[in-house]
TILOVEX-778652 format. One record per residue: residue in three letters; x, y, z of N, C-alpha, C in turn. Coordinates in Angstrom, 3 decimals. Layout:
% residues N
<node r="ala" n_east="X" n_north="Y" n_up="Z" ca_east="X" ca_north="Y" ca_up="Z" c_east="X" c_north="Y" c_up="Z"/>
...
//
This chain:
% residues 106
<node r="met" n_east="0.851" n_north="-1.113" n_up="-0.030" ca_east="-0.002" ca_north="0.002" ca_up="-0.002" c_east="0.945" c_north="1.194" c_up="-0.001"/>
<node r="lys" n_east="0.485" n_north="2.244" n_up="-0.800" ca_east="1.102" ca_north="3.494" ca_up="-0.830" c_east="0.529" c_north="4.435" c_up="-0.048"/>
<node r="leu" n_east="1.179" n_north="5.286" n_up="0.777" ca_east="0.532" ca_north="6.348" ca_up="1.491" c_east="0.788" c_north="7.763" c_up="0.954"/>
<node r="phe" n_east="-0.004" n_north="8.272" n_up="0.104" ca_east="0.228" ca_north="9.573" ca_up="-0.441" c_east="-0.381" c_north="10.673" c_up="0.490"/>
<node r="leu" n_east="0.261" n_north="11.860" n_up="0.553" ca_east="-0.102" ca_north="12.842" ca_up="1.467" c_east="-0.826" c_north="13.925" c_up="0.792"/>
<node r="asp" n_east="-1.900" n_north="14.533" n_up="1.434" ca_east="-2.547" ca_north="15.655" ca_up="0.931" c_east="-1.685" c_north="16.935" c_up="1.198"/>
<node r="thr" n_east="-1.144" n_north="17.528" n_up="0.103" ca_east="-0.228" ca_north="18.671" ca_up="0.342" c_east="-1.037" c_north="20.023" c_up="-0.070"/>
<node r="ser" n_east="-2.297" n_north="20.072" n_up="-0.019" ca_east="-3.006" ca_north="21.126" ca_up="-0.589" c_east="-2.990" c_north="22.434" c_up="0.249"/>
<node r="arg" n_east="-2.768" n_north="22.161" n_up="1.575" ca_east="-2.747" ca_north="23.295" ca_up="2.514" c_east="-1.349" c_north="23.428" c_up="3.158"/>
<node r="thr" n_east="-0.423" n_north="23.042" n_up="2.494" ca_east="1.018" ca_north="23.067" ca_up="2.953" c_east="1.912" c_north="23.931" c_up="1.937"/>
<node r="thr" n_east="2.752" n_north="24.719" n_up="2.405" ca_east="3.707" ca_north="25.375" ca_up="1.534" c_east="5.067" c_north="24.759" c_up="1.809"/>
<node r="phe" n_east="5.741" n_north="24.554" n_up="0.627" ca_east="7.008" ca_north="23.754" ca_up="0.639" c_east="8.035" c_north="24.773" c_up="0.110"/>
<node r="thr" n_east="9.090" n_north="25.071" n_up="0.977" ca_east="10.089" ca_north="25.994" ca_up="0.542" c_east="11.424" c_north="25.243" c_up="0.524"/>
<node r="val" n_east="12.227" n_north="25.193" n_up="-0.449" ca_east="13.452" ca_north="24.620" ca_up="-0.501" c_east="14.451" c_north="25.189" c_up="0.438"/>
<node r="thr" n_east="15.186" n_north="24.415" n_up="1.206" ca_east="16.181" ca_north="24.880" ca_up="2.146" c_east="17.495" c_north="24.371" c_up="1.910"/>
<node r="lys" n_east="17.617" n_north="23.463" n_up="0.915" ca_east="18.911" ca_north="22.892" ca_up="0.504" c_east="18.715" c_north="22.202" c_up="-0.792"/>
<node r="val" n_east="19.572" n_north="22.630" n_up="-1.784" ca_east="19.333" ca_north="22.268" ca_up="-3.171" c_east="19.544" c_north="20.697" c_up="-3.250"/>
<node r="ala" n_east="19.151" n_north="20.058" n_up="-4.470" ca_east="19.228" ca_north="18.689" ca_up="-4.792" c_east="20.602" c_north="18.247" c_up="-4.604"/>
<node r="glu" n_east="20.899" n_north="17.042" n_up="-4.012" ca_east="22.147" ca_north="16.387" ca_up="-3.922" c_east="21.881" c_north="14.958" c_up="-4.249"/>
<node r="pro" n_east="22.984" n_north="14.156" n_up="-4.780" ca_east="22.794" ca_north="12.687" ca_up="-4.871" c_east="22.412" c_north="12.110" c_up="-3.759"/>
<node r="lys" n_east="21.595" n_north="11.090" n_up="-3.729" ca_east="21.183" ca_north="10.186" ca_up="-2.592" c_east="22.318" c_north="9.118" c_up="-2.620"/>
<node r="thr" n_east="23.034" n_north="8.955" n_up="-1.497" ca_east="24.123" ca_north="7.994" ca_up="-1.472" c_east="24.006" c_north="6.982" c_up="-0.422"/>
<node r="asp" n_east="24.671" n_north="5.889" n_up="-0.668" ca_east="24.522" ca_north="4.740" ca_up="0.429" c_east="25.633" c_north="4.998" c_up="1.429"/>
<node r="asn" n_east="25.812" n_north="4.065" n_up="2.395" ca_east="26.826" ca_north="4.338" ca_up="3.425" c_east="28.387" c_north="4.279" c_up="2.899"/>
<node r="glu" n_east="28.566" n_north="3.913" n_up="1.684" ca_east="29.838" ca_north="3.940" ca_up="1.114" c_east="30.142" c_north="5.060" c_up="0.162"/>
<node r="gly" n_east="29.014" n_north="5.926" n_up="0.080" ca_east="29.117" ca_north="7.210" ca_up="-0.818" c_east="28.756" c_north="6.985" c_up="-2.176"/>
<node r="arg" n_east="28.183" n_north="5.750" n_up="-2.614" ca_east="27.850" ca_north="5.531" ca_up="-3.954" c_east="26.516" c_north="6.138" c_up="-4.311"/>
<node r="his" n_east="26.204" n_north="6.711" n_up="-5.352" ca_east="24.976" ca_north="7.199" ca_up="-5.765" c_east="23.955" c_north="6.140" c_up="-5.944"/>
<node r="lys" n_east="22.863" n_north="6.254" n_up="-5.244" ca_east="21.735" ca_north="5.259" ca_up="-5.279" c_east="20.859" c_north="5.461" c_up="-6.419"/>
<node r="ala" n_east="20.328" n_north="4.242" n_up="-6.795" ca_east="19.471" ca_north="4.269" ca_up="-7.963" c_east="18.126" c_north="3.695" c_up="-7.653"/>
<node r="asp" n_east="17.112" n_north="3.970" n_up="-8.205" ca_east="15.781" ca_north="3.311" ca_up="-7.977" c_east="15.785" c_north="1.880" c_up="-8.367"/>
<node r="arg" n_east="15.399" n_north="1.005" n_up="-7.395" ca_east="15.484" ca_north="-0.424" ca_up="-7.610" c_east="14.644" c_north="-0.951" c_up="-8.842"/>
<node r="lys" n_east="13.592" n_north="-0.267" n_up="-9.286" ca_east="12.711" ca_north="-0.764" ca_up="-10.306" c_east="13.256" c_north="-0.172" c_up="-11.596"/>
<node r="thr" n_east="13.419" n_north="1.153" n_up="-11.653" ca_east="13.731" ca_north="1.854" ca_up="-12.946" c_east="15.224" c_north="2.091" c_up="-13.265"/>
<node r="gly" n_east="15.954" n_north="1.967" n_up="-12.227" ca_east="17.582" ca_north="2.228" ca_up="-12.419" c_east="17.872" c_north="3.671" c_up="-12.489"/>
<node r="glu" n_east="16.792" n_north="4.454" n_up="-12.364" ca_east="17.064" ca_north="6.029" ca_up="-12.433" c_east="17.828" c_north="6.342" c_up="-10.972"/>
<node r="leu" n_east="18.763" n_north="7.382" n_up="-11.326" ca_east="19.410" ca_north="7.959" ca_up="-10.134" c_east="18.543" c_north="8.730" c_up="-9.162"/>
<node r="leu" n_east="18.867" n_north="8.588" n_up="-7.909" ca_east="18.085" ca_north="9.252" ca_up="-6.909" c_east="18.655" c_north="10.531" c_up="-6.343"/>
<node r="phe" n_east="17.901" n_north="11.518" n_up="-6.225" ca_east="18.275" ca_north="12.811" ca_up="-5.582" c_east="17.480" c_north="13.111" c_up="-4.418"/>
<node r="val" n_east="17.993" n_north="13.894" n_up="-3.557" ca_east="17.246" ca_north="14.405" ca_up="-2.299" c_east="17.376" c_north="15.774" c_up="-2.229"/>
<node r="val" n_east="16.165" n_north="16.412" n_up="-1.783" ca_east="15.921" ca_north="17.809" ca_up="-1.718" c_east="15.485" c_north="18.163" c_up="-0.299"/>
<node r="gln" n_east="16.054" n_north="19.035" n_up="0.447" ca_east="15.496" ca_north="19.396" ca_up="1.751" c_east="14.660" c_north="20.466" c_up="1.542"/>
<node r="val" n_east="13.396" n_north="20.391" n_up="2.235" ca_east="12.385" ca_north="21.451" ca_up="2.107" c_east="11.809" c_north="21.671" c_up="3.564"/>
<node r="met" n_east="11.302" n_north="22.913" n_up="3.734" ca_east="10.549" ca_north="23.228" ca_up="4.912" c_east="9.067" c_north="23.130" c_up="4.476"/>
<node r="ala" n_east="8.317" n_north="22.232" n_up="5.228" ca_east="6.797" ca_north="22.141" ca_up="5.024" c_east="6.116" c_north="23.017" c_up="5.997"/>
<node r="leu" n_east="5.328" n_north="23.968" n_up="5.713" ca_east="4.732" ca_north="24.906" ca_up="6.572" c_east="3.179" c_north="24.921" c_up="6.290"/>
<node r="asp" n_east="2.471" n_north="24.651" n_up="7.428" ca_east="0.957" ca_north="24.733" ca_up="7.444" c_east="0.591" c_north="25.528" c_up="8.512"/>
<node r="ala" n_east="-0.621" n_north="26.216" n_up="8.527" ca_east="-1.084" ca_north="27.167" ca_up="9.572" c_east="-1.427" c_north="26.223" c_up="10.969"/>
<node r="glu" n_east="-1.867" n_north="25.110" n_up="10.856" ca_east="-2.263" ca_north="24.284" ca_up="11.977" c_east="-1.050" c_north="23.702" c_up="12.775"/>
<node r="asn" n_east="-0.063" n_north="23.195" n_up="12.138" ca_east="0.989" ca_north="22.477" ca_up="12.763" c_east="2.386" c_north="23.117" c_up="12.816"/>
<node r="gly" n_east="2.583" n_north="24.317" n_up="12.105" ca_east="3.814" ca_north="25.044" ca_up="11.990" c_east="4.626" c_north="24.360" c_up="10.959"/>
<node r="ala" n_east="5.926" n_north="24.193" n_up="11.239" ca_east="6.963" ca_north="23.906" ca_up="10.170" c_east="7.618" c_north="22.483" c_up="10.625"/>
<node r="asp" n_east="8.021" n_north="21.810" n_up="9.518" ca_east="8.828" ca_north="20.610" ca_up="9.665" c_east="9.837" c_north="20.608" c_up="8.523"/>
<node r="val" n_east="10.943" n_north="20.053" n_up="8.725" ca_east="11.913" ca_north="19.892" ca_up="7.637" c_east="11.836" c_north="18.533" c_up="7.147"/>
<node r="leu" n_east="11.738" n_north="18.367" n_up="5.762" ca_east="11.671" ca_north="17.086" ca_up="5.176" c_east="12.720" c_north="17.013" c_up="4.190"/>
<node r="met" n_east="13.222" n_north="15.651" n_up="4.018" ca_east="14.139" ca_north="15.293" ca_up="2.937" c_east="13.219" c_north="14.553" c_up="1.943"/>
<node r="ile" n_east="13.098" n_north="15.059" n_up="0.788" ca_east="12.303" ca_north="14.385" ca_up="-0.288" c_east="13.182" c_north="13.919" c_up="-1.376"/>
<node r="thr" n_east="13.013" n_north="12.568" n_up="-1.559" ca_east="13.750" ca_north="11.971" ca_up="-2.641" c_east="12.860" c_north="11.890" c_up="-3.918"/>
<node r="val" n_east="13.624" n_north="12.173" n_up="-5.023" ca_east="13.054" ca_north="12.150" ca_up="-6.399" c_east="13.971" c_north="11.327" c_up="-7.311"/>
<node r="ala" n_east="13.477" n_north="10.678" n_up="-8.313" ca_east="14.226" ca_north="9.835" ca_up="-9.173" c_east="14.343" c_north="10.558" c_up="-10.460"/>
<node r="gly" n_east="15.407" n_north="10.283" n_up="-11.209" ca_east="15.610" ca_north="10.901" ca_up="-12.568" c_east="16.703" c_north="11.924" c_up="-12.586"/>
<node r="gln" n_east="16.398" n_north="13.070" n_up="-13.194" ca_east="17.304" ca_north="14.218" ca_up="-13.299" c_east="17.210" c_north="15.005" c_up="-12.018"/>
<node r="pro" n_east="18.326" n_north="15.642" n_up="-11.498" ca_east="18.238" ca_north="16.339" ca_up="-10.352" c_east="17.245" c_north="17.612" c_up="-10.483"/>
<node r="pro" n_east="16.317" n_north="17.879" n_up="-9.426" ca_east="15.357" ca_north="18.891" ca_up="-9.642" c_east="16.195" c_north="20.163" c_up="-9.712"/>
<node r="lys" n_east="15.653" n_north="21.178" n_up="-10.650" ca_east="16.369" ca_north="22.425" ca_up="-10.679" c_east="15.756" c_north="23.358" c_up="-9.855"/>
<node r="val" n_east="16.059" n_north="23.438" n_up="-8.609" ca_east="15.526" ca_north="24.230" ca_up="-7.534" c_east="16.601" c_north="25.031" c_up="-6.792"/>
<node r="ser" n_east="16.169" n_north="26.161" n_up="-6.289" ca_east="17.115" ca_north="26.973" ca_up="-5.421" c_east="16.655" c_north="27.327" c_up="-4.067"/>
<node r="val" n_east="17.537" n_north="27.442" n_up="-3.107" ca_east="17.197" ca_north="27.813" ca_up="-1.803" c_east="16.242" c_north="29.048" c_up="-1.761"/>
<node r="gly" n_east="15.126" n_north="28.819" n_up="-0.954" ca_east="14.096" ca_north="29.881" ca_up="-0.869" c_east="12.962" c_north="29.759" c_up="-1.806"/>
<node r="gln" n_east="13.016" n_north="28.903" n_up="-2.868" ca_east="12.026" ca_north="28.613" ca_up="-3.900" c_east="10.933" c_north="27.797" c_up="-3.334"/>
<node r="thr" n_east="9.744" n_north="28.270" n_up="-3.659" ca_east="8.559" ca_north="27.505" ca_up="-3.335" c_east="8.273" c_north="26.365" c_up="-4.382"/>
<node r="val" n_east="8.014" n_north="25.184" n_up="-3.905" ca_east="7.765" ca_north="23.973" ca_up="-4.829" c_east="6.560" c_north="23.309" c_up="-4.298"/>
<node r="ser" n_east="6.054" n_north="22.510" n_up="-5.215" ca_east="4.917" ca_north="21.637" ca_up="-4.905" c_east="5.224" c_north="20.113" c_up="-5.186"/>
<node r="pro" n_east="5.411" n_north="19.299" n_up="-4.168" ca_east="5.652" ca_north="17.889" ca_up="-4.501" c_east="4.568" c_north="17.208" c_up="-5.173"/>
<node r="val" n_east="4.815" n_north="16.481" n_up="-6.275" ca_east="3.900" ca_north="15.828" ca_up="-7.145" c_east="3.836" c_north="14.413" c_up="-6.488"/>
<node r="glu" n_east="2.665" n_north="13.830" n_up="-6.192" ca_east="2.475" ca_north="12.509" ca_up="-5.597" c_east="3.449" c_north="12.292" c_up="-4.408"/>
<node r="leu" n_east="3.351" n_north="13.178" n_up="-3.397" ca_east="4.305" ca_north="12.908" ca_up="-2.232" c_east="3.814" c_north="11.832" c_up="-1.389"/>
<node r="glu" n_east="4.749" n_north="10.822" n_up="-1.258" ca_east="4.480" ca_north="9.529" ca_up="-0.560" c_east="5.245" c_north="9.485" c_up="0.718"/>
<node r="ala" n_east="4.615" n_north="9.130" n_up="1.878" ca_east="5.270" ca_north="8.776" ca_up="3.103" c_east="5.582" c_north="7.301" c_up="3.253"/>
<node r="met" n_east="6.812" n_north="6.945" n_up="3.544" ca_east="7.133" ca_north="5.561" ca_up="3.764" c_east="7.833" c_north="5.197" c_up="5.035"/>
<node r="pro" n_east="6.849" n_north="4.798" n_up="6.058" ca_east="7.444" ca_north="4.446" ca_up="7.385" c_east="8.435" c_north="3.434" c_up="7.269"/>
<node r="trp" n_east="9.522" n_north="3.477" n_up="8.072" ca_east="10.660" ca_north="2.469" ca_up="8.174" c_east="11.032" c_north="2.121" c_up="9.594"/>
<node r="ala" n_east="11.568" n_north="1.020" n_up="9.833" ca_east="12.205" ca_north="0.541" ca_up="11.085" c_east="13.299" c_north="-0.323" c_up="10.850"/>
<node r="thr" n_east="14.532" n_north="-0.004" n_up="11.369" ca_east="15.680" ca_north="-0.815" ca_up="11.257" c_east="16.566" c_north="-0.766" c_up="12.479"/>
<node r="asn" n_east="16.981" n_north="-1.783" n_up="12.931" ca_east="17.838" ca_north="-1.869" ca_up="14.037" c_east="17.562" c_north="-0.996" c_up="15.272"/>
<node r="gly" n_east="16.253" n_north="-1.010" n_up="15.637" ca_east="15.768" ca_north="-0.268" ca_up="16.691" c_east="15.516" c_north="1.112" c_up="16.434"/>
<node r="arg" n_east="15.762" n_north="1.756" n_up="15.151" ca_east="15.466" ca_north="3.033" ca_up="14.732" c_east="14.485" c_north="2.961" c_up="13.858"/>
<node r="asn" n_east="13.620" n_north="4.133" n_up="13.748" ca_east="12.464" ca_north="4.283" ca_up="12.863" c_east="12.240" c_north="5.676" c_up="12.518"/>
<node r="gly" n_east="11.467" n_north="5.894" n_up="11.470" ca_east="11.145" ca_north="7.143" ca_up="10.914" c_east="10.309" c_north="7.103" c_up="9.795"/>
<node r="val" n_east="10.264" n_north="8.153" n_up="8.946" ca_east="9.448" ca_north="8.320" ca_up="7.797" c_east="10.224" c_north="8.832" c_up="6.724"/>
<node r="ala" n_east="10.301" n_north="8.179" n_up="5.584" ca_east="11.054" ca_north="8.641" ca_up="4.369" c_east="9.976" c_north="9.286" c_up="3.334"/>
<node r="tyr" n_east="10.300" n_north="10.304" n_up="2.701" ca_east="9.330" ca_north="10.944" ca_up="1.771" c_east="9.916" c_north="10.852" c_up="0.437"/>
<node r="arg" n_east="8.999" n_north="10.544" n_up="-0.493" ca_east="9.375" ca_north="10.436" ca_up="-2.000" c_east="8.414" c_north="11.141" c_up="-2.836"/>
<node r="ala" n_east="8.686" n_north="11.817" n_up="-3.837" ca_east="7.703" ca_north="12.454" ca_up="-4.702" c_east="8.215" c_north="12.180" c_up="-6.210"/>
<node r="lys" n_east="7.210" n_north="12.130" n_up="-6.962" ca_east="7.373" ca_north="11.915" ca_up="-8.525" c_east="8.252" c_north="13.075" c_up="-9.012"/>
<node r="ser" n_east="7.912" n_north="14.222" n_up="-8.502" ca_east="8.768" ca_north="15.471" ca_up="-8.938" c_east="8.397" c_north="16.543" c_up="-8.110"/>
<node r="leu" n_east="9.212" n_north="17.622" n_up="-8.257" ca_east="8.956" ca_north="18.900" ca_up="-7.407" c_east="8.614" c_north="19.917" c_up="-8.489"/>
<node r="asp" n_east="7.191" n_north="20.401" n_up="-8.452" ca_east="6.820" ca_north="21.284" ca_up="-9.406" c_east="7.209" c_north="22.767" c_up="-8.995"/>
<node r="thr" n_east="7.871" n_north="23.469" n_up="-9.789" ca_east="8.319" ca_north="24.782" ca_up="-9.445" c_east="7.436" c_north="25.892" c_up="-10.100"/>
<node r="lys" n_east="6.397" n_north="25.454" n_up="-10.933" ca_east="5.660" ca_north="26.493" ca_up="-11.453" c_east="4.348" c_north="26.746" c_up="-10.671"/>
<node r="ala" n_east="3.746" n_north="25.659" n_up="-10.141" ca_east="2.488" ca_north="25.848" ca_up="-9.385" c_east="2.835" c_north="25.671" c_up="-7.922"/>
<node r="ser" n_east="2.670" n_north="26.717" n_up="-6.997" ca_east="2.796" ca_north="26.586" ca_up="-5.658" c_east="1.539" c_north="26.785" c_up="-4.865"/>
<node r="val" n_east="1.346" n_north="26.059" n_up="-3.754" ca_east="0.147" ca_north="26.184" ca_up="-3.039" c_east="0.483" c_north="26.916" c_up="-1.715"/>
<node r="lys" n_east="-0.251" n_north="27.919" n_up="-1.254" ca_east="-0.034" ca_north="28.510" ca_up="-0.191" c_east="-0.659" c_north="28.034" c_up="1.016"/>
<node r="ala" n_east="-0.240" n_north="28.033" n_up="2.303" ca_east="-0.846" ca_north="27.530" ca_up="3.512" c_east="-2.085" c_north="28.253" c_up="3.694"/>
<node r="ala" n_east="-3.074" n_north="27.452" n_up="4.098" ca_east="-4.315" ca_north="28.083" ca_up="4.389" c_east="-4.519" c_north="28.482" c_up="5.812"/>
//
């Protein structure tokens, strides 16, 4: 099951530009199904109810052309809970980061 998030009332602002997603040995990771290279972008997610959170969003393919301070809209933002060796968290992945259409927090 995929868990897609409703981002309609959240504003996403880039806080760190796209970087290659790497494994523990520094090798650039690729999507297991498509073989496309993975990139990670740090964003601040802001909504009026909950305030702000910093997310690392992974995208596959070409590195997103975004700059710090730019507002973006994640396309098909998916939350992927994980647990390993007593640690846990949520990883975020999007099909792409739309730089043309941005949604403002309600």
